[in-house]
C-alpha positions in Angstrom: 120.8 108.8 111.1 118.3 107.1 108.9 114.6 106.8 109.7 111.8 104.9 108.1 108.7 107.0 107.2 105.9 104.6 108.1 103.3 106.6 106.0 105.6 106.6 103.0 106.3 102.9 103.4 102.5 102.2 103.5 102.0 104.3 100.4 104.9 102.6 98.5 103.7 99.1 99.6 100.1 99.8 98.4 101.4 101.2 95.1 103.8 98.3 94.4 101.2 95.7 95.4 98.6 97.2 93.1 100.9 97.5 90.0 102.1 94.0 90.6 98.6 92.7 91.3 99.9 91.2 94.5 97.2 90.4 97.1 97.6 90.8 100.9 96.7 87.1 101.3 99.7 86.1 99.1 102.0 88.4 101.1 100.7 87.0 104.4 101.2 83.4 103.2 104.7 83.9 101.8 105.9 85.8 104.9 104.1 83.6 107.5 102.1 86.5 109.0 98.4 87.1 109.5 96.5 89.1 106.8 95.7 91.6 109.5 99.4 92.3 109.9 99.8 93.0 106.2 96.7 95.3 106.3 98.3 97.1 109.3 101.4 97.8 107.1 99.2 98.9 104.2 97.3 101.3 106.4 100.3 102.7 108.2 99.3 101.3 111.5 102.5 99.4 111.9 105.7 98.8 109.9 107.2 95.6 108.8 110.4 94.5 110.5 113.6 94.2 108.5 113.1 90.5 107.7 109.6 91.2 106.4 110.9 94.2 104.4 113.4 91.9 102.7 110.7 89.4 102.0 108.4 92.1 100.7 111.2 93.2 98.3 111.6 89.7 97.1 107.9 89.3 96.4 107.5 92.7 94.8 110.8 92.8 92.9 112.0 96.1 94.4 114.8 97.4 96.6 114.6 98.4 100.3 115.0 102.1 99.6 112.0 101.8 97.1 109.9 100.1 99.7 110.6 102.1 102.9 111.1 105.6 101.5 113.9 106.3 104.0 115.2 109.8 104.6 118.2 111.2 106.3 117.6 113.4 109.4 
C-alpha cells in the first residue's frame, strides 16, 4: 500500500516553489483555490487532493513522486 507523507509533501512543495520562484498567489489562482489553502499545504496542515497535485506538478514542472514523496508501507 502506498501512503503520502504530508510533511514530506509540504517540504517538497516549499522547496520546488522556492527554486522556481513560484508564489502561493499564482498557485492559488491557477488551481482555483484560496491562498490559505496553498499555505495549508505548504505548512503541512493539509494535503492537496489528486487533482491539485497534478496541477501543482504542471505548474512546477515535476512528477507526482517528486511532489508527494510517497513511500511503500
